[in-house]
N, C-alpha and C positions, 0 to 999 in steps of 0.2 A: 844341471843336466837335463831335468825335467822339461825347462823351457826350450832348450835345443831340439829334444825329442818332438816336443808339441810343433814347433816351427817346421821341422823337417816333415813330419806328419800332414801338416797343413798344405806344405809346399807339393808333396807327393799328390795330393788330392786335387790341387790345382792343375798341375801338370796333366792328371787323368782327364779332368773336364776339358781341358784344351786339346788333348789328343782325340777325345770324342768329337769335339767340334771342328777340328782341322785335318785329322787323318794322320797327324804325326806329332811326335814329342818335341815341343819347342825347347830351344836353349834360352839362356838369358837375354842374348841379343834379340832372339826372335819375340821374345815377350815384350821387350823394350820397344821394338819396331812396332808391334801390335798397339801397344799403349799410345805410341806417337800418332800413328795413324788414326786412332779412336779420337785423340784429342784434337788433330789437325782437322778431321772430319771430311777429308776429300780422298776417297780411295780412287787409286790409278791402277792401270794395268802393269806398268813399269816405273820404277823409280831410279834415278841416278844414284850413284855410290854417296854423293854428298847430300842428296835429299834423305837417304836412309840414315846417315850420320845426324842430320838435322833432326828427323823424327825421333831418333833415340834420344837426343839431347832434350827435345820437347818431354819426352816421356820422364826422363830423370828429374827434370825441373817440376813436372807435374806431381811425381811421386813425393819429392823432398818438400813440395809446398805444404803438404799435409802436416809436416813438423815444424814449419815456420823457417825453413831454409831458404826458400824463394817465394816470391809473390807475382802473381800475374799482373803484368803492366798492361797488357791490352792485346788485340790482335790486329794484324797488319791487313792491308787490301787483299792480299792472296790467301787470307785465312790463317796465317801462322801466328800461332801464341807466342808472345814474347814475355820472358820472365826476368825479375831483377833478384839478385841475390841478396837476401837479408842478413844472413849469418853464415860464417864458415862451418863446413861439416868437419867434425873433429877428426884428427888423425886416427886411424885404425889399422889393425893387422888385417891382411887380405880376407881371411875367413870371416872376420868381424864385419868387413865391408859387404861381403857376400850376404850375410845374414840381414844386415841392415837394410840393404836394397830388397831382398826377399820379403822381409816384413813389411816394407812399404808397398811392394807389389801386390800382397796379399791384401792389405788394407784397401788398395785402390779397386781390386777386383770385390772385396766385400761391399765397398760403397757404391759399387756400380751393379749390384745384385747379381753378380755372375756366380758367387760362391757364397755359402753361409758363414 
C-alpha cells in the first residue's frame, strides 16, 4: 500500500508542477501529448487528430523504452522518431496499466530534470 501511496503522491506533485507551467491540470492524454511534442521536437500551432495520436504513440514508445520494451530505430526526414518493439508489455488490469504508465511518466520527467 505504501508504494501505491508514494506513486500517487509523486503523481500529484507532477500534476501541480504542470498546472503551474501550463495553467491547467493535464489529463493522461495531455501529458502523453506533451511528451510526444517534446520528443518530436517541432512545436506547431495546430495538430491534426492523426498527428496528435502519432505524438501520443511516440510518447508511449519513449516512456517504455526506459524499461526495454521499445528501442529507438531512428528519426525520419520529418523529425519523427521511430521505435521497434523489443518485448511485449505483460497483460495487466486497468489500474495496474495506469500505474505502470504513471511510473514511467514520472521517470521521464525526473530524467529530464522537470521534477526531483
